[in-house]
N, C-alpha and C positions, 0 to 999 in steps of 0.2 A: 503494500498500500504506498501511495505517494505521502512525503511527511506534507504537514501545512507550510504555506511560505507565507513569511510576514512582509508589510510591505510600510515604508516607515512614511506617516503624513502627518499634517499640520494644519490646524483649520478653526476661524473663531467662530465660536458658537453664540448665535443672536437668541433670546429671550423674549418672548412676547407676551402685552397685560391686553390686549386688545383682540377680542376674539370674535370679531363683529366681521360679516362678510364683507370684504374691501373689492377683490376683484370676482366679478357676477360669473365669469366664462370659468374661471377656475374653480370655483366653489362646485359648479354643475358638475366640473368634472368630477370630484371628492365625491358627491353626491351618485351619479354613477358609479363610480368604485364601489361605495356601499353597494347596493343597488345589486351588483354580477359579483358580488363574493360569490366564489366555489369551491366545493370541498373535495380534492385531488381522491380521497380515501373511497367518498361515498357518490361522487357522481361521475366517474369515470367507470365503463362497464367490465371490469378486471377479467369476470369470469367467462366474456367471451372465449368460445375455441381459436385456434390461431389458424392461421390459413390451413390447405391439406398439405400445402406442396412447401409450405413453411415460408413463403417470400411474405419480405414486410414492405414493400417499395415495387410499383411496377422497374421493370430489366432497366427501362429507359433512362431511367434518372441515373445509371448507372454508366460512369467516364467509357467505357468502352465497347457499348450497347453496339452492336452492330459493325463491329472491327473484325478484320481477320485472326486478333486474339481470340475476340468473343466467341467465335463460330467453331474453336478451337475446344472452348472448355465443354467436359461434360455438365449434364444437367445437373449433379451434384455440386460442382461447383461452382457454376452458375448460384444455385442459392444461398451458398455459402461465402461468397464475394455479397449478393445483396442483401446478406444479413449484414453482414460484417462490414457494408458501407454504410448501411443505418443506422449500426452501433458506431461507427466514427463522427458521422455526422449530428447525431443525438449528442455524444459526449463535447463535440464543440458545441453546440447549445446547453447544453447542462452549465458548463464551465463560466458560460457570458451569462447563464443565469442567477450563478452565486455572484459574481462580478458587476454584476447589475444592483443585487441586494445589498452589497458590501456601500457601494456607492450613492444609493439612495438612500439607505439610511445614515450616510453624512451628509448628506442633502437637506435632511431634517432638521439637522444642526445650524447649516449653514446660510438656508435660504433665507430671507424676512418676509415678513407677511405671514399672517395663519393660513390665508390661504394655499398660499402654496406648500408649507409646511406642513397642513393636512394632506394635502393630495399625496405629497411622497412618502406618509405615513403609510397611506394604501398599497404603492406603489413597492415600498419594501416587502409585503406581505404577498402582493403578488409573485414577485422574485422567487421569494421563497416555497411557495407554492408550486409554481415552474421545477425550480431545481426537486423539490420533492417529488412530482411527478414524472419528470425525465428519469429520474434516478432509479423511481421501483417502475418505468415502463422497460429501461436498459436489465434490468436485475429480473423481470418477472418475463419477459417477452423477450428477450434476446440475450441469455443464457449469462448475463455479470459481465457479459465484455466489455467494457471501458478505454479507449485511447489516450495516451497523453494531451495536455494542453496544448493545440499550437503555438508556438514561437509568437508569431504577430499578434494572437490573441493574447496572449500574457505580456507581451510588449504596450497594448493597447491600454490592458485593466490597471498595470501598473502606473502608469501614465494616470491614468483617471483617479482612482486612488490616492497617488502621492498629491492630485492638484486640489489647491484651495480655495479656487475658486468655481462659483456655481457654475455659471453658464458654459464657462466651458466645459465641465463635465456636460451639461448637457449637451452641447453640441456633439461630443464626440460618442454618449451613453444613447439618450432619444434619437438625436438625429442620423444619427450612422451605426453605431452599433444595432441598436433594436428595428431599425429598417430591413439592415441585412439581416438578423434573424426573424423580419418578418416574410421576408421573400423567404428564409427556408422552410420556415411552417407551412406559408398558404401553396408551395410546390408539394410537399410534402402529405400536406389534408387532401389534394388534390390527385395526389398519384399514391398514395398508399394503397394495399392490399388487407392489411390488417385493421379492419374498421375498429380498434381500439386504439391505435396510431391516428387515425384520424380523428380521435373524437377529442384523442390529447390535441390538437394542435391544433381542432376548432376552439377549445377550450382558450389557449392559451392566445389566439389572435383576437381573440374579443379582449380580451386585455390590453394585450399591445399597443392598438386604435389609439387608448387613451396617453398612453405612455406620449408615444411622438403627440399628440395633442398639446401635452406639458410645455415640450420646447417650441411649440409654433404660439402659443399664446405669450410664453415669457419671453420669448428673445427680443421679437422687435423693438422693442421701447428700450433693451440695454443696446443696441445697434446702434439706432436711433442718438442713442445722446453717446456713445463711443467717440472717446479720440481717433485722431489718427493711426496712433500706436496700437494704440486699442484694438482697434478694425483690423487692423492688418495681423496682430497677433490671432485675431480668434478666425483670420483668412485659410494662414497657416496652421490652425490647428486641425481648422476643419480637412485641410486634404494631409494632413500626416493620420488623425483618426481615418481617411478614405481609404489613402495608402495601404496602412495597418488590413483596414477590413476587406479590401478586396482583393489583395495579394499572399504569394503565399501558405493559400491553403489547398492540401492535395494529402489523399489520402490514404501515406502512402504505407503504414500500418497494413492496413486492409491487403490491402497487395501481395505485402507481405506475409500476411499469415494464408493466403490463398499459395503460396509457395513460388509466386514468379519472380524471375533471376533479376539483377540488376538490367540488364539487356533487356528482357521486359517491359520491366518498369517506364523504362526510358522510350521505349515502343509505346506505351500508354498513354507519355506524357507526351508523345509525337502529336499522336491520335488526337489525344485533347486539344490540343493546343490550332490541329489542324479543324478539328469541326467546328470549335470556335470561330477562328475566323471566317473560315466557308460557308455556314450554316446556321442563319438565323431561326429556322424553324428545327435545329435541335432540342428536343425536352427541357434539357439546363438552363441553356442561351434565353432560350424564347421568355421561360419565366423570370430569368434575374434581369431580363432587357427590360420585361412590363413593368417591374416591381421597383428595378434600379430609377429608370426614367420618369417613372407613374410615378411613384413618392419618391424618396430619396433626394435625386438630382433638382427633382422641380422645387419641392420645400427648399432645400439648401439655398439655391438659386432665388426663391421667394421672398424669404427673410434676408438676402443679401451676402450670402456668406462665399459665394462662389462667384467670381471675377476676374475684368479680364489680367488683373496680374500674376493669377495662377493657373490662368487656363493652360500654362507651357507644362506644369504639373497633372494638371486634369488632364488632359490629352494623352498621357502615358501612360493614364490607366484607364483609356478608351470613351473617355467621357468628354463629351462635347455640350457647350455652355447654352442651355435650352433658350428661350425667348417670355422673357416674363414682363 
């Protein structure tokens, strides 16, 4: 078992004495969060039978689906890889949910205003529940197979958790990492073979929509009142978060568990790059193109965090500045 990791941080706690609603839209998010709480022990149909062939996701969501290497795999190996790829993706999401829980627990201290504090408190509960439900799913439906936290994900959350400014935490967490997670959850909800996974993903998605809403409601005033130096810092931190989120995620360990050689894994990576570059209709790319440009990029640009100054860095990530 991997030992816990400590991350040094320091921030100022704001204690409030006025509990009246001052920001109606944020108070509404808080009310919605209270209304929509669910219980991972009670509300997920854990007793539902596994699929007859053991698959968790549609094979189309596996990087090498349709490749010459895929065609050579036995049915047993295809099912094995399907389950291990699912374990890898859910492990990444599970670590992200704990990182979000820790970050939001800090935010309860840091933000000022009762409406913001109340909402952040509900997000702490949401993220704890997501961490719990993903851990249980992996343990009960995927043989307890978990994979290590990817380096880029660790680097991003180390930065978020050690950052003392709430608005930078919000940019990286609610508007970048959370939107990326939403894309994965939506993709798995729509392509799940296991009805239990589909229900888990749909439940989580209902919570995540509120979390992104916090960033969209709270950040415009910060941008409006920021100095030129502060604006540049926020733009740079946005791109840093995008770089850490969009690069460096490859389920290497899942392919190693299948027994692929280094040369075969290089073949997987090459096929993955080729498919991404040439086929907008590949399922994985289709989902992410829709969600990335329909949600994350549009939202970041709408509130002024993606500018001409950072265009070259965005283009290296395959992101074009939208018309806003």
